C-alpha positions, -999 to 999 in steps of 0.1 A, spaced: 0 0 0 14 34 -10 20 57 19 6 93 22 22 118 -2 30 154 3 44 177 -24 63 209 -19 60 241 -39 80 274 -37 59 304 -26 68 338 -41 59 374 -34 48 400 -59 84 406 -71 89 368 -76 112 366 -46 110 334 -26 93 337 8 84 301 17 71 267 8 37 252 5 30 216 15 1 201 -5 -14 166 -1 -40 144 -19 -73 156 -4 -88 122 -11 -64 103 12 -61 105 50 -27 112 66 -12 94 95 -6 111 129 32 114 123 29 127 87 35 164 93 62 157 119 82 137 94 76 162 65 85 192 86 116 177 101 130 171 66 121 206 56 137 222 86 169 202 80 174 218 46 199 246 45 184 280 38 149 275 53 154 298 83 128 325 85 107 312 56 69 307 58 53 272 58 18 270 41 2 238 53 -33 224 51 -52 225 85 -63 189 78 -26 179 79 -19 199 110 -51 187 127 -42 151 121 -11 154 142 -11 135 175 -5 168 193 -19 195 169 -11 223 192 26 213 196 42 227 165 78 218 153 88 254 146 78 290 156 40 294 150 46 328 134 61 310 104 31 288 99 1 295 76 -27 270 83 -48 268 51 -84 259 62 -107 235 42 -144 228 44 -136 193 57 -116 206 86 -141 233 94 -169 208 95 -152 187 123 -165 194 158 -131 198 174 -118 221 147 -130 255 161 -113 250 194 -80 241 176 -84 272 154 -88 295 184 -58 279 200 -37 283 169 -47 319 166 -37 326 202 -3 310 193 1 335 164 -4 309 137 -18 326 106 -52 313 94 -59 313 57 -95 308 43 -108 301 8 -123 332 -8 -130 366 9 -157 358 34 -146 342 67 -163 309 76 -190 308 103 -174 309 137 -143 328 126 -142 366 130 -124 389 105 -96 395 129 -88 358 131 -83 356 93 -48 365 82 -50 354 46 -74 346 18 -67 318 -6 -77 315 -43 -72 290 -70 -56 306 -100 -79 289 -125 -110 305 -111 -97 337 -94 -101 359 -125 -136 346 -134 -150 345 -98 -136 378 -85 -132 410 -104 -100 430 -102 -116 458 -83 -130 435 -56 -96 420 -51 -78 453 -51 -102 468 -25 -96 438 -3 -58 441 -7 -59 479 0 -79 473 32 -50 452 46 -62 417 35 -34 393 24 -42 374 -7 -26 340 -17 -32 325 -52 -22 289 -60 -13 270 -91 -6 298 -116 -2 284 -151 13 314 -170 32 346 -166 3 365 -181 -20 351 -153 7 359 -127 9 395 -139 -29 399 -137 -29 385 -101 0 408 -91 -19 438 -105 -50 427 -87 -34 429 -53 -23 393 -46 6 390 -21 17 354 -23 19 330 -53 26 294 -62 30 281 -98 17 249 -113 23 233 -147 31 261 -171 9 263 -202 24 253 -235 28 284 -257 8 292 -289 35 290 -315 34 319 -339 56 329 -368 82 347 -347 118 336 -352 140 323 -324 156 349 -301 190 355 -319 207 363 -285 203 326 -276 217 311 -309 254 312 -297 243 294 -266 226 267 -286 257 263 -308 279 260 -277 256 235 -261 257 214 -292 295 215 -293 297 205 -256 272 177 -260 292 164 -290 325 166 -270 339 189 -296 374 203 -296 380 232 -273 392 253 -303 357 250 -319 341 263 -287 367 291 -284 357 304 -318 321 309 -307 332 329 -276 354 350 -298 324 361 -319 302 370 -289 318 396 -266 291 395 -240 292 357 -237 330 358 -236 330 383 -208 305 362 -189 328 332 -192 358 351 -179 338 366 -151 326 332 -140 361 316 -140 374 346 -120 345 346 -95 351 342 -58 326 313 -58 347 294 -83 377 299 -60 403 313 -84 418 346 -93 442 330 -118 452 352 -148 434 339 -179 453 343 -211 428 327 -236 392 315 -239 405 280 -243 423 282 -210 390 294 -194 371 265 -209 397 240 -196 398 256 -161 360 256 -158 356 220 -171 331 206 -196 305 197 -170 304 231 -153 305 249 -187 275 229 -199 255 237 -167 264 274 -169 253 276 -206 220 257 -199 210 281 -171 223 312 -189 199 305 -217 170 311 -193 186 342 -176 186 363 -208 158 389 -206 146 408 -237 135 437 -215 169 440 -199 154 438 -164 171 422 -134 140 408 -116 139 371 -109 131 350 -139 105 323 -131 114 302 -162 151 301 -152 140 290 -117 117 264 -132 144 251 -155 170 248 -127 145 232 -104 135 206 -130 171 199 -139 181 193 -103 150 173 -96 156 151 -126 193 147 -115 183 135 -80 155 112 -92 178 96 -118 200 83 -89 170 72 -68 148 41 -71 155 7 -84 174 17 -115 200 44 -122 202 68 -151 230 92 -162 227 122 -138 241 146 -163 217 135 -190 188 138 -165 198 174 -156 199 183 -193 164 168 -199 150 188 -171 165 221 -182 157 217 -219 121 205 -212 110 242 -208 128 255 -238 97 256 -260 80 279 -234 110 301 -232 116 305 -269 79 300 -281 91 275 -306 82 238 -309 108 217 -291 113 195 -322 123 226 -342 146 239 -316 165 206 -312 172 205 -350 200 229 -344 215 210 -315 231 175 -314 220 160 -281 227 125 -268 200 101 -280 186 92 -245 181 130 -239 164 136 -273 142 105 -268 131 117 -234 123 152 -246 105 144 -278 90 110 -272 90 106 -233 109 73 -239 132 55 -216 136 60 -178 145 97 -184 112 101 -202 92 85 -173 111 107 -148 102 138 -168 65 127 -167 68 124 -129 83 158 -125 56 173 -147 29 155 -127 42 169 -95 42 204 -109 5 200 -120 -6 186 -86 -17 154 -105 -15 131 -75 -31 102 -94 -3 102 -120 24 107 -93 11 77 -74 9 57 -107 44 65 -118 63 61 -85 61 22 -80 74 15 -115 104 38 -109 111 23 -74 108 58 -58 90 62 -26 67 92 -18 91 102 10 121 102 -14 101 123 -40 92 150 -15 127 150 -1 141 155 -36 116 182 -42 128 202 -12 165 197 -22 158 209 -57 139 240 -45 166 250 -21 194 242 -46 176 264 -72 174 294 -49 211 291 -39 222 286 -76 198 310 -94 189 333 -65 161 356 -60 158 391 -45 
């Protein structure tokens, strides 16, 4: 029998800076008494979580053996209330106790449930798919201006995020990102040198061939030299050629830098966090970790590449098949991206199912991969925190 499953999602503020994590569970399944204790202990052990908010369903908190004994400061906890929890007889007493402990209570919609006063409600929760249809921009803005905190879940596009941010929402989680509608626009020319370099690295080409690409792109060349001389890379060695910089950096690190750099380019020249870059990095790390878990192993570097490239079509608004025509990728990577074949293809299906909150598909895929729900949620946390350390937010 499959154990209870909890999935973690980054929570952002209006400027797309990371402020916490949201723990979501399959609402059709009950959770054991020790579920939240185990999940929270793993989360608290991850480096960088200090001071972040935890958004957790009240059903999960209420299922604890001791629902009033919380594993971290109550001020960092947002208890998201559900109809099921509110209908239970003992719930109201627990809610008042949580409120007195400074736990923030979040309710669905704008009206507080019967038995809860306005001053007890710290946040209002909305589903992204229905927020725009069910509530007008003016109503939401009025609520936000009156001091209400608004939290929208499962955003599927940047266009929807921008509408929610304009409408006064304060906290955001993203779900599966919508596939773009491909037009006649050409590929972004600023990314073509990156595509050429990635093709050369994947084909294990001579260093001289890669050096020629850097010589023709001053901005890219400067970025390479800056990276090699950075404090984080641990060297201040004088670099006399691009070839030397490539050798010093190493093929593996060069490949990862190029993959993530592709998502960091912004047409508007802004320096605000890039959600696509964060999603690409998170997918890549998640795929890498999953490839080494379970009953079979896959090449971790191939897995990282599949995760990063799987959002290229959204980034460049061009079908993935067309994009990959200009890049020579290892066959397992191409098969996973285009046909969802092999273990890497199944792992990509699993990552996409977690992003889409598709618990049925997640539970269907896990046994065949030999990955437990506990391992999946642990890898999710590791990928989220690695992304924010590597890509960074404000």
